[in-house]
N, C-alpha and C positions, 0 to 999 in steps of 0.2 A: 465221379469225379473222377478225369481223364490225364494221366501223363501231359496230355498238352497244358494243362493249367500249372505245370509245374515252373516256377518261377527263379530267377537267379537269386532272389533271398532265401530260398530253398538249398538249393546249392551251396550258397555259401556256409548257412546253417552246419547244414549235415560236414560238410570238409572240415570243418572247426572243431567239432564231435567226436570226429573221426579220427582226427590230429589228437586233440587233448586224452581221447577215448575215458575223457568224465563232460558230467553235464553244466559242475559246476564254471569248470576251469573252463570253459568251452566258450560259456556266458559270461564269463568277464572279460575274456578277450573281444568278442563278440558286442560290449559291454551294453548286453540287454538284460533282461531278468532270466530266470532261469526257469520257470516255469510256460512262459510265450515259448521260449525254444525249444524245450520238451513238446509242447506241443507243435508247433511248427514240424517236428521231426518224427512224428507222430502220423500229423497229416502227410507229410513225403510221402512215407510207407505205404498208407491207404492206397495215394493215387499210383503207386509203382506197380501194390497189392504185393507186396513182398518185405519180409523183415531184412530192415540193414542191421541192426543191431542185437545184440541178445545183451540181458540188462539183471543184474540183481542189487542188491542192495550195499556191494564192493567193488563189483568189477563190470566194467562196458568194454565190451569187444565187438568186433567187425564179423560179420557173416560173411559167406561166401560170394553171396550176394552186393552186402556190401563192399569186398572188397573190389568184385571189379567195378564197380559204380563211384567209387571213389576216384578208381583212375579214368572215367571219364567226364566226370565231374570236374575235375582237374585242370582238364581239358578245355572244357565245355569254357569255363572260365576264366583260363588263358587266354582263350580263342578272343573272348569278349573282349580283357582289357588290353588285346594286343588292338581286336579293332575301334576300343576308344580312344587309344595312339593315334593310331593312323586318320581316325575323323578328325580329330585335335590338328594334327598335323597338315592334314589337307584342309580345315581351316584358317590356320595359318597361311596357306599357300608352300606350305613342307613337301608338299608331295603332288602326283597330279602332270597333267600334260600340255604343255603349251605349246600350240599347233600357231606357225609365224607366217605369214606371207611374203615374202615380198617382191623387189620390178623387177624382174627380170632385162636388164639392160646391156647392151653393145657396149656403149660410150663411157658410163658412169663405173669407176674402181672407190665407192665408199668403206673407208679405214677406219672411219665412225662404226659400224655397224659391227664389225667384230668386236670392238672396246666394249660396246654396251653387251654382247651375250658373252664375254668373259666375266663382267663383272658380273652376271646373275648368275653364271655356273656357280662362279665361288661360293657366289648368295646363297645359290641354291640348287646345290648337286643334286639330288634325289628328282628333282623336277627333269622330268624327260622333252626335250626340245626336238618340235618337228619342225622343219621349214619347206617350204612350197612356194614355188618358183610360179607366178602372176602376172597376166598386163593387170593393167590398174580396173577395169571393168570384173575382173573374173576376180579381182582381191574381197572390192567391194560385199562384190553379192553371196562370197564366202564370209565373207567378216557377219553381213547383215544374216547369212542363213546359218551361224554359229558354228563353220566349217573350221574357221581358224579365229582364235580373238584375236591376233592385232596383225598388222602389217607395214611393212615398210616401203613406202613410194614417192614417188617424184610426184613434184607440186602438182595441184589440180585448184582450177576454181570452181568447180559443179560438184563440189564433194556432196556427198548425200547427208541430210538434217541429223538421222540421226548416226551419224558416227563423230566422232570425237577424232582432235589431230594435233602432232605436237609438233614444231619445226624442228630438225633434231642438225639439221645440217642447210646454207647458204653458198653454193659453189657460181662462179661467176663460168661466164663463156667465155671465152677467149680463141683468136686464131692459130694456126696451127701449120708451119712451112716448113721448108728446106731452110737450113743454112746459108744457101745462094741466092736462093727468092730472093727478089727484090725487097717486098714484104718485111726479111728480116732487119733492113735497116730501119725499120721502122719503130721508135716507141709505144706509138698504139698507132691501132686501125681502125678507119673508121669504115664503116660498110657497105657504104653506096658504092668504096674504091675495090670494092669483088668483084663486082657486076660479071663484067666481063674473066677472071679466074677461071682454071676449070677446079670445083670442085669434086672429092673423093665423103664421100658416106657410106655407114653402114646400111644394111637393105633396111629397107622399112619394115618388113616382116620381125626382124630381132629387135628394132627400136620402134617403133611406130609415132610413139612421145615425141623422142626427143629428132627424128628427122621432121613429122611436121611442126614440132616449135622451130628450129632452124630456120626451114622454108618461109612460116611466118615471120620470122624474126626480119629474114633479110630485108624485104619489102620485095625483093624481084623474084625471077624462077631464076634458083641458081642452076648455071651449066654444070649437072653432075654427069663427069664423063667415066666412074666408078664407083661400083656398090658393090662393098666388101659384109663380112661375116661376123668380123670381132674389132675392139678398136684394137687392136698390136697389128693386125694386118694395117688396118687404114693408116696408120703412124710408119709403120715399113714405106707402105704406099708414098705417103707425102716426103718423108728422107730422099725417098730416089728422084723425089722431087714431079713425082707425077700427078701432082695438085694441091691446093691447101684442102682444109675442111675447117669446122667452128666446132669443139668440144668442150666440156667441163672441165675446169682448170684440175680437177683432180687426176685430170691424165697425166700432169705435170709431174706427175711421181714416177712414170714409164718413160726416166729422161734417157735409159740406154738407147734409144730408137734413135738418138740424132736428128731433134728435129726443133725449130724454133716455137717459143711460146710467147704471143704480144696480147695486150690486152684490148678488147675494144675502147674504142677512142666513145666519149660521152655515155659513160657503163648506164645504163635504168635498168628498172628493177623488170622490166621482162628481160631482160639479156643477165637477170641468176636463175637458176633452176634449185628447187628447196627439196629436199627430202623429210618425208616427211614421216610418222610413225602414226598408225591410225588403227581405232576400235570404237567400238559399240559405246554409243555416248552410257547408255543402259547398265555396262557389263562394270559391277561391282567388284569380281572374284577377285581373292585375294593374291592369285596367282597372276593373272593382268595389272593390278597395282604393285605388286611387288616388280614387275619388268617396267611399270612406267619410274617406279621411284627411283631403280635402279638404270635407266636413259636420265633423269631429270641430274642424278649424280655424274654422270659420265658429261654432262654435257655443264655442267659448273666447274667440274674440274679442267676441263679443254678451256672454258671461259676466263679462267684462275691463270690456266698459263698462258693462253693469247695476250691476255692483259701482262702479263709479266714479265714477257718477249716484250712486246709495245712500250715499257715501262726503260 
C-alpha cells in the first residue's frame, strides 16, 4: 500500500484520536465503534510506514512523526473544508467571474444598465464583473464562444437562434434642434419635412448601427454636413444651430446642451430603439441566472414606478 491510498477519513480519524488521545472517546466523537477506528489508524500507519501513536494499556501519546503529521492533516482538512465551501458558493453563483459585453454607442445613454449592475453587485459582492465593449457581431460571437456570458445590445431582428434575449429598455427616437430653429415650434415633426435639413451625425465607425438605422428610417438620403465622435459634441453643434439630428430620447437627460427635443409624428415601432440583454439559451449557470433575476427585478421596479407616476 502507498501513501497515495490515504483517504480523508483516515485523516479525520487520526486527528480525532490525536486530539482526544483516547481511542474510546475518539470513536464516540466520530460516532463509530472503537475496533474499526483502531483498524483504520493501524492501516494509516502502515501506508505511511511510520508509527503515529505510542500505545499502552493506560495512555496514548503522539510520536514525533505523529506531531508533524497532525499539523499537516489539520491543514489538509481545513483546505478541503474551504474548497467545499467555495464549491457551494460557486454552485449558488456567489463567487466567480461574470464577463459582460456592452454595445458601445456614441448616441445611447442607458441609465438602466448601471441600475442593474448596482443591484447585482449589492447581491453578489464577491463575484468579479468584467465589462467588455463590443459591436453587435463581436458580442454575439463572444457569447456563442463563451468568452462572455451576457451582453447588452441594441435591438436586432437577426439574433442567432442559440441566443436568448430580454428587452430591458425601449427608447423612441426624437428630433433635436436649436431653440431658434423653425422646427422647435412644432409639437411633433414628420420625417419627410426633414429632407432639406442639414444633419449632424456621429461617425459611422463610432456607431454604425444607429447611423444605418437613422438613414434607413428617414426614407431619403439625409444631407449630412457634420460627423462627430460623440453625442455631447453632436448636441453642442446642434445647439449652435449648425444642423439638426435624430437621437434616442435618452439623450434628453443631457439638457445642459441647450437644445430642443421634439417627438416624431406618427411614431411607429421602427422609430423605437430597444436595448436587449442577450445570453446563450443553453446557459444555466448560477452566475447568469442570478444576473437575469436581478435584471428582471430592476425592470419590475421601474415598471411599478412608471405606473405610479401615470396614476
